[in-house]
Structure formats: structure tokens, C-alpha cells
C-alpha positions as CSV (number, residue, x, y, z in Angstrom):
1,M,28.9,-7.3,61.1
2,S,29.9,-9.5,58.3
3,S,27.5,-10.1,55.3
4,Q,27.1,-13.3,55.8
5,N,25.3,-12.4,59.2
6,I,22.4,-10.4,57.8
7,Q,19.5,-11.8,56.5
8,S,16.3,-10.2,55.3
9,Y,12.6,-11.6,56.0
10,I,9.6,-11.2,53.7
11,V,6.7,-9.5,55.3
12,H,3.2,-9.0,53.6
13,K,1.5,-5.6,54.8
14,V,-0.8,-3.7,53.2
15,P,-0.2,-2.2,49.6
16,A,2.5,0.8,49.6
17,F,-0.2,2.2,47.4
18,S,-3.6,2.9,46.0
19,L,-4.6,0.6,42.5
20,M,-5.3,3.1,40.2
21,S,-7.5,2.3,37.2
22,I,-5.7,2.8,33.8
23,I,-7.9,4.7,31.6
24,F,-6.9,4.3,27.7
25,N,-7.9,7.7,25.5
26,D,-10.2,6.9,23.3
27,E,-11.1,10.6,21.9
28,P,-10.5,10.9,18.1
29,V,-7.7,12.9,17.0
30,A,-8.1,17.2,17.2
31,E,-8.5,18.4,13.5
32,G,-5.6,19.2,11.7
33,C,-3.5,17.4,14.0
34,C,-1.2,14.0,13.0
35,E,-3.3,10.5,13.0
36,Y,-0.2,8.8,14.4
37,K,-1.4,6.1,17.2
38,N,0.5,4.3,19.9
39,K,0.2,0.7,20.2
40,F,-3.1,1.0,22.7
41,G,-5.0,2.7,19.9
42,E,-4.7,5.9,21.2
43,Y,-3.5,9.3,19.2
44,I,-0.6,10.4,20.7
45,C,1.2,13.1,18.6
46,N,-0.1,16.8,18.8
47,K,2.3,18.0,15.6
48,S,0.2,19.4,12.7
49,I,-0.6,17.3,9.4
50,I,2.1,18.2,7.0
51,E,1.9,14.8,4.4
52,G,-1.7,13.1,3.9
53,K,-2.7,12.1,7.6
54,F,0.8,12.5,9.5
55,C,3.2,14.8,10.7
56,I,6.4,15.0,8.8
57,E,8.3,12.8,11.1
58,H,5.5,9.9,11.0
59,Y,4.8,10.7,7.6
60,L,8.7,9.2,6.5
61,I,7.7,6.8,8.8
62,A,5.2,5.4,7.0
63,I,5.7,5.6,3.6
64,N,9.2,4.2,4.2
65,F,7.3,1.6,6.0
66,K,5.1,1.1,3.0
67,Q,7.4,1.1,0.0
68,T,9.4,-1.7,1.5
69,A,6.1,-3.6,2.4
70,N,5.2,-3.4,-1.4
71,K,8.4,-4.3,-2.5
72,L,8.9,-7.7,-0.7
73,I,5.3,-8.5,-1.7
74,Q,6.4,-7.7,-5.3
75,I,9.6,-9.6,-4.9
76,G,7.6,-12.6,-3.7
77,N,4.9,-12.5,-6.3
78,N,8.3,-12.1,-9.2
79,Y,9.8,-15.1,-7.4
80,K,6.8,-17.6,-7.3
81,N,6.5,-16.8,-10.9
82,Q,9.9,-17.5,-11.9
83,L,11.7,-21.1,-12.0
84,H,12.6,-21.8,-8.7
85,T,12.0,-24.7,-6.2
86,L,9.1,-24.6,-3.9
87,D,11.7,-24.6,-0.5
88,S,13.6,-21.4,-1.9
89,F,10.2,-19.6,-2.4
90,M,9.0,-20.7,1.1
91,K,12.6,-19.7,2.6
92,L,11.5,-16.1,1.1
93,F,8.1,-16.3,2.2
94,Y,8.9,-16.9,5.8
95,N,11.2,-14.3,5.9
96,I,9.0,-12.1,4.3
97,M,6.3,-12.4,6.9
98,N,8.6,-12.4,9.6
99,Y,9.4,-8.9,8.5
100,F,5.5,-7.7,9.0
101,F,5.4,-9.9,12.1
102,V,8.5,-7.9,13.8
103,N,6.8,-4.4,12.6
104,R,3.6,-5.6,12.9
105,E,2.9,-2.3,15.6
106,H,3.5,-0.2,12.3
107,F,-0.1,-1.7,11.9
108,V,-1.5,0.1,14.5
109,N,0.5,3.3,14.4
110,F,-0.7,4.0,10.8
111,S,-4.2,2.4,10.5
112,N,-5.6,5.8,9.5
113,D,-3.6,5.1,6.4
114,Q,-6.1,3.1,4.5
115,S,-3.1,1.3,2.2
116,I,-1.6,0.0,5.3
117,Y,-5.1,-0.8,6.7
118,R,-5.2,-2.9,3.4
119,L,-2.1,-4.5,3.7
120,N,-2.7,-6.2,7.1
121,N,-5.6,-7.9,5.1
122,I,-3.4,-9.0,2.2
123,L,-1.0,-10.9,4.5
124,I,-3.3,-12.9,5.8
125,Q,-5.3,-13.4,2.4
126,K,-1.4,-14.3,0.7
127,L,-1.0,-16.7,3.4
128,I,-4.0,-18.6,3.4
129,Q,-4.2,-18.9,-0.3
130,L,-0.5,-20.1,0.0
131,R,-1.7,-22.9,2.5
132,T,-4.6,-23.7,0.5
133,S,-2.5,-24.2,-2.7
134,L,-0.2,-26.7,-1.1
135,I,-3.1,-28.7,0.6
136,N,-4.6,-28.8,-2.5
137,Y,-1.4,-30.0,-4.3
138,T,-1.3,-32.8,-2.2
139,Y,-4.4,-34.2,-4.0
140,D,-3.3,-32.7,-7.4
141,R,0.1,-32.5,-8.7
142,N,-1.0,-29.9,-11.1
143,S,-2.8,-27.2,-8.6
144,I,0.1,-25.3,-8.3
145,S,0.2,-22.8,-11.0
146,C,3.4,-21.4,-11.0
147,N,6.8,-22.5,-11.9
148,L,7.9,-23.6,-8.2
149,K,9.7,-27.3,-8.8
150,I,9.3,-30.0,-6.1
151,F,11.9,-32.7,-6.5
152,K,12.0,-35.8,-4.6
153,N,14.7,-34.4,-2.2
154,S,12.8,-31.6,-1.2
155,L,11.4,-30.8,2.0
156,P,7.7,-32.6,2.6
157,L,4.7,-30.9,1.9
158,K,3.2,-31.5,5.3
159,Y,6.7,-29.4,7.0
160,H,5.7,-26.2,4.6
161,I,2.0,-26.9,5.4
162,D,2.4,-27.1,8.9
163,N,4.7,-24.5,9.4
164,L,2.0,-22.0,7.5
165,V,-0.5,-22.7,10.4
166,E,1.8,-21.7,12.8
167,L,2.7,-18.5,10.8
168,Q,-1.0,-17.8,10.6
169,D,-1.5,-17.7,14.1
170,K,1.5,-15.1,14.4
171,I,0.5,-13.5,11.6
172,N,-3.2,-13.1,12.8
173,D,-1.6,-11.4,16.0
174,T,-0.9,-8.3,13.6
175,I,-4.5,-7.8,12.9
176,I,-5.1,-3.6,14.4
177,I,-7.8,-4.5,16.9
178,V,-5.8,-7.5,18.3
179,Q,-3.1,-6.0,18.8
180,I,-4.5,-2.9,20.4
181,N,-6.6,-5.6,22.7
182,K,-3.4,-7.6,23.8
183,A,-1.5,-4.3,24.4
184,R,-4.3,-2.8,26.7
185,E,-4.5,-6.1,28.6
186,S,-1.3,-7.0,29.1
187,L,-0.7,-3.1,30.4
188,I,-3.6,-3.6,32.7
189,S,-2.4,-7.1,34.1
190,N,1.0,-5.4,34.8
191,N,-0.7,-2.7,36.6
192,I,-2.3,-5.1,38.7
193,K,0.9,-7.6,39.2
194,L,2.8,-4.3,40.4
195,F,0.2,-3.7,43.0
196,K,0.0,-6.9,44.7
197,L,4.0,-7.2,44.8
198,S,3.9,-3.7,46.7
199,E,2.5,-5.8,49.5
200,I,5.9,-7.5,50.1
201,Q,8.1,-5.6,52.5
202,L,11.8,-6.5,53.6
203,K,12.6,-6.5,57.3
204,T,16.1,-7.4,58.1
205,T,15.3,-8.9,61.7
206,H,12.3,-10.9,62.7
207,E,12.3,-8.3,65.7
208,S,12.6,-5.2,64.2
209,N,9.2,-3.3,63.4
210,K,10.9,-1.4,60.3
211,S,10.3,-3.0,57.1
212,C,11.2,-1.6,53.5
213,V,8.9,-1.3,50.7
214,I,10.0,-3.3,47.0
215,I,7.7,-1.7,44.9
216,T,6.6,1.9,45.4
217,K,4.2,4.0,43.3
218,D,7.2,5.7,41.7
219,I,8.9,2.2,40.9
220,K,6.0,0.9,39.3
221,D,5.1,3.8,37.4
222,K,8.7,3.7,36.0
223,I,8.5,-0.2,35.3
224,L,4.9,0.4,33.5
225,S,6.7,3.1,31.2
226,F,9.7,0.6,30.3
227,I,7.3,-1.8,29.6
228,Q,5.2,0.0,27.7
């Protein structure tokens, strides 16, 4: 029989497995254990503390993130106080903020490190301060107390203000509790969607009594582990 004569028919049957609730582990970390968290806010490392609050592996990741973050913030502060155009500074600012957005999960991973926890608040404060400064400048041309220059051919202030409004929505998503809640809600939602999809089966003919399950429990578990 040629492949052109083979047809599949979708049928709905009872789900292929039971819907199991997802339970997140909110237990405190065991004494002496690494305080690294996954994106759901769960302690997942059983290794002993070596440096600060983390095992050596996670300590090295945390210290690298902190050093990079502090260096980027210092570059931004120095650049702003040197003789540059506003457009060039804003380009740097957008790139710095994008780095933190891309690496936002580290704020959750190392949230028990107070310096990283405070860093999250500092980013939001700097963004709000810059946006407020640009808004004030539209009313008072002397309100930007730095060496940033604005010329006739510079991008409109409204362009940067609008960009900062959009950027703040993104940076708000780096807030630790926001990240944890969104990650948990997404996992629960995907679990329910896959359960619903398990009702769908395929038959090769209308007359056949046999059908093939598309989403089995094993497949569901593998998909969920992959998207985590």
C-alpha cells in the first residue's frame, strides 16, 4: 500500500494517564548544605558549603556573576560622568540591562546572597532614576547633572523614554518573587496542557478499534523536564 493511501484519524478518548499535581519543595535548606536554588525557588544542591553560602561550584558561578555585574555598573557610572553623547550612553545602558535580563535566573539561584539580592533592587532603581531624569529634562534643560551631550541630530528624548518604559517591564520580570511565581505557573500550566493532549489518539482507519496514544506519561515527563 502506498503512503498516499494511508490516512490517520484523530479520536478523543479518556486521558492516557491521571493528572498529577505538581508539588514544589518549599522546605528550608538543610544545615550546612549549599543554598543554591533552581528557578522555582527550590533548594536543589546537596553539597556542603565551602565558600559563603554555596558549594565551590555554585560559589564560583555566583562570584563571577557578581564581579561582572559590579564591573558593568561601574562602567555605566564612569561613562555617564565623562564627556559623551546621551545616545552613546543609552546604547551602553540598554546593553548592560540586557545582560542582566538574559542572566536574570541568577537572581533566583543566588537570592540568599544579600549582595546579589540588593543588586536586583539597584538595577530597578537606576532605570527609574534615569527615566525620571530624562522626563525632567524635557521641562528643565539643566536637570541632567552630568556630561552627557544632546545635539540637534540626537535621537528624540521621547524615543529613549519610551524605550525605558518598555525596558522597565522586562526588568520587573527579574524580581525574584516574580520569576519564581511565573516559573511555577508555567510548569503547572504546561502539565495541564499535556494532560489534555493525552486525550488525543490516532487511528489508521475509521473501522479500526485500535488507536495509538500520542502523549504518554513517559513522554509528558520528558517534555516537562526538557522545558524546565
